[in-house]
N, C-alpha and C positions, 0 to 999 in steps of 0.2 A: 156544728150544733149537735148536742147530745140529748136524745130523748130516752127516757127510762121508764119501763113498765115492770111492776112487781108481779111475779108469777108464783104459783104454788111451789112447794119444795124448796123454798129459799133461793130460787133462781130469778134473776132480773133480766129483762130484755133491754138491750141497749141499741139504739140506732145511731150509726156514725156515718159520716160522709168520707169516702176515700177518693183520692185522685187516681187516675188510671194506672200510674206507676205502682202505687202502693197496693192497689187491687190485684195487679198482676203478681206482685210479691206474695200476697196472701194465697192466691190460687196456686202458685208454684210450690210454696211450702206445704200447703194442704195436700197436694198431690204427692209430693216427695215423702211425706210422713203418713200418708193414708189417713188423713183426718178431714173433718169438714172445716169450713171457714171459721165457725164459732170456736171450735176447739183450738184451732191454730192461733186465733187472736187472743184467746184466754191464756194460752201458753206463752205467747209473746209478751203479754202484759206482765205475767208472773216472772218471766225471765228478766225483763227490764227492771221490775221492782227489786228483785234479788240483787241484780248487778248494782243498782243505785244504792241499795242498803249496804252491801258489802264493801263497795269501793266509793265512798262518799267524796273523797278528795279527787277522784278521777272522773272526768266527764266522758261521755260516750265517744266523742270525737277522738280524744286521746287514747281510749281503749282500742278503737279501730286502728289508729296509727301504730300502736304497739303490736297488735295482731298482725298487721301488714309487715312490720319490721321482722317479726319472728317467722312469719310465713315465707318471707323472701330468703330465709336462711343466711342472711348477712349478719344476724345478731343472735346471741344466745342468752339464756338466763343462767346466772352463776350465784351460788350461795355466797353471801357477803363474807363469811369467815374464810372461805377458800379464796375469794377474790383478794382479800387483804393479805393473806399469806403469799399468794402469787406476786402481788405488787411489792411486798416487802423484799422478797427474794430478788426480783428484777431490779429494784432500786439498789440493792447491795452489790449485785454481780454483773449487771448489764454493761456491755461495752458501749463506747461512743457510737459504734456502728449500729447498735440496737436503737439508740435514741434518734439517730438519723433516719432510721427506718420508720420510727413513730412519727417524726416530722413529715416524712413522705406520705404516710397513710393519712395524716391530717391534711396535707396538701391535696391529695387525691379526693378526699371527702369534700374539701372546699370546692374543687372543680365540679364534683357531682352536685353539690348544693346549688352552685351557680346555674347549672343546666336545669335544675328543678325549679329555679326562680326563688330560691331561699337565699337572700343576699343582705338582709338587715341583721345587725348584731343580735337584737333581741329575738328575732324569729329563729336565727341559727341556734342560739343558746336554748330557747324553749324546745326546739326539735331535739337537741341533744339531751335535754333534761328528761325526755321520755325514757332514755336508757337507764335512768335512776343512778347516775354517777353523782349528781349534784342537784341542788335547788338554786334557782336564779332569782335574784332581787335586782330590780332595775331602778335607777334614779337618774333620769336624763341620759347623759352620755357615759355614765358610770354603771357598770354591771358587776355585782358581787356574786360569786359562785361559792355556795356553801357545799363543801365536799362531804361525801359519806365517810371518808377516812383520810387521814393525813398521807397515807401511802399513795394516793392517786395524784397528789399535787404535781410532782415533777413530770410524770408521763402526760398528764392532761395538759399542763402548760405547754409542753413541746408540741403536742398534737394540735392545740388551738393556734399556736404560732404558725404552724404550717398551713392550717386551714384558712386563717385570716390572710396570710400571705397570698394564697391561691386566689382569694376573692378580692385582692387589692384593697383590703380594709385596713387602714393604718390604726393599730392599737398598741397600747402598752399594757402588759400583763404583769401585775404585781403580786408576789407570793405573800401570804399571811399565814396565820396559824389555822389550818384546816379550811382555808379559803383562798380564792384567787380574785383579784379585782381587775376588771378589764375596763380601760379608759380609752374611748375613741379619741384619737389625736386630731 
């Protein structure tokens, strides 16, 4: 319940109820930033508002997951033009050994997903979608992956084949024009 009281100088008083965990968070942040609880909560609301305004398509849960991915140092951000050029060159020059290595990376990621309890096709693809390689559209047992660029198609297909193999998920992956269609068998 929120109770509000108007004060002089255009400041409103707002009473809110906090659970113990949230109260501890506010206290910790206030101490760390040498602020009082009111200042800390005002800044938190402003930050939340700015994040929601700037990144409308991305919810806070996804933002947290992306932050964790980057913080783990297992993932990097790459400019899309550079990424396309890298992939174009790899697709032209890479050996069969390279593509086997990509399959192996996918297989290892599949094992990692399995250990994390990520074992449903849609859940797997939604998690990978956070890396911004593609967008996923689901329709029952059929999943369409819309790629950022055509250059990703071959590498991503081989990666996914290895990943689904590791998780014992029987799928057929069909290449299209800037998309992959994954059908659960």
